C-alpha positions in Angstrom: 3.5 -4.1 21.0 2.8 -2.6 17.6 5.6 -2.2 15.0 5.5 0.0 11.9 7.0 -1.7 8.9 9.5 0.0 6.7 9.3 -0.5 2.9 12.4 -2.6 3.0 10.7 -5.1 5.3 7.5 -5.2 3.3 9.4 -5.8 0.1 11.3 -8.7 1.7 8.1 -10.2 2.9 6.3 -9.8 -0.5 9.1 -10.8 -2.8 11.3 -13.2 -0.8 14.3 -11.3 -2.1 17.1 -11.2 -1.3 16.6 -14.6 0.3 18.7 -14.2 3.4 17.0 -10.9 4.5 13.6 -12.1 3.4 14.0 -15.2 5.6 15.1 -13.0 8.6 12.2 -10.6 8.0 9.7 -13.5 7.8 11.1 -15.1 11.0 10.8 -11.7 12.8 7.3 -11.3 11.6 6.3 -14.8 12.6 8.0 -14.5 16.0 6.1 -11.2 16.5 2.7 -12.8 15.6 3.4 -15.7 18.0 4.2 -13.2 20.8 1.0 -11.2 20.1 2.6 -8.3 18.4 0.8 -6.2 15.7 2.3 -4.7 12.6 1.2 -1.6 10.7 1.9 -0.4 7.2 1.6 3.3 6.4 0.2 4.6 3.1 3.6 5.9 2.2 5.1 2.4 2.7 2.2 0.9 0.7 2.8 3.3 -2.2 6.6 2.8 -2.2 6.1 -1.0 -2.1 3.6 -0.8 -5.0 6.0 1.1 -7.2 9.1 -0.9 -6.1 7.4 -4.2 -6.9 6.8 -3.0 -10.4 10.0 -1.2 -11.2 12.6 -3.2 -9.3 11.0 -6.7 -9.5 9.4 -6.4 -12.9 5.8 -7.1 -11.8 2.7 -5.7 -13.4 0.4 -3.2 -11.5 -2.1 -6.0 -11.0 0.6 -8.4 -9.6 1.8 -5.6 -7.2 -1.7 -4.9 -6.1 -2.5 -8.6 -5.6 0.6 -9.0 -3.4 -0.3 -6.0 -1.3 -3.9 -7.1 -1.0 -2.9 -10.6 0.1 -0.4 -9.2 2.6 -3.0 -6.9 4.0 -5.2 -9.8 5.0 -2.4 -11.5 7.0 -2.4 -12.0 10.7 -1.4 -9.0 12.8 -1.1 -6.7 9.8 -3.0 -3.4 9.6 -3.3 -0.9 6.8 -5.2 2.4 6.8 -8.8 2.8 5.7 -7.4 4.8 2.8 -5.4 1.8 1.6 -8.4 -0.5 2.1 -10.7 1.7 0.1 -8.2 2.2 -2.7 -7.1 -1.5 -2.9 -10.7 -2.7 -3.1 -11.7 -0.4 -5.9 -12.9 -2.6 -8.7 -10.3 -3.0 -11.5 -7.9 -0.7 -9.6 -5.0 -1.9 -11.7 -6.7 -0.2 -14.7 -8.3 2.7 -12.9 -7.4 6.4 -13.5 -6.8 7.9 -11.0 -5.0 4.9 -9.8 -4.2 3.2 -6.5 -1.8 5.7 -5.0 -3.8 8.7 -6.2 -6.9 7.4 -4.5 -5.0 6.8 -1.2 -3.8 10.4 -1.4 -7.2 11.9 -2.0 -8.8 9.8 0.7 -6.0 10.8 3.2 -6.5 14.5 2.5 -10.3 14.1 2.7 -9.9 12.5 6.2 -8.5 15.8 7.3 -11.2 17.8 5.6 -9.0 18.9 2.8 -9.7 19.2 -0.9 -7.0 17.7 -3.2 -5.7 20.1 -5.8 -4.4 18.4 -9.0 -3.5 19.3 -12.6 -4.5 15.7 -13.6 -7.8 15.8 -15.4 -8.6 12.2 -14.2 -9.0 13.5 -10.7 -12.4 15.0 -11.7 -13.7 11.5 -11.2 -13.1 11.6 -7.5 -15.1 13.5 -4.9 -13.1 16.0 -2.8 -10.9 17.2 -5.6 -10.3 20.3 -7.7 -8.5 20.2 -11.0 -6.4 23.1 -12.1 -6.5 23.3 -15.9 
């Protein structure tokens, strides 16, 4: 069976906090892997987790991205191609547009859509139109 993970579960697995819920989330994940289950993480959950790790746990962009990158290579975990492309952008922690913006543009592009933005940095990405 495949399970979609909520942000609360991903954060418990990535941060180990709070300890009691993190231990339960890890046990559930490990039991699922042992049973042959798969787990997926949506782009929205990846984005929420990225921001939450920074704002609620005091980690840098680079630390948040490293945690997500490491988690995405775990057993039985799948993320979207949009996530994979964005997370593997060289120096993504310094890039502008950043990680979440790149997932967004890629997601719209998958559906044949052009991304409209008022952010000048979006000019660097194909499939965008900047309103200025």
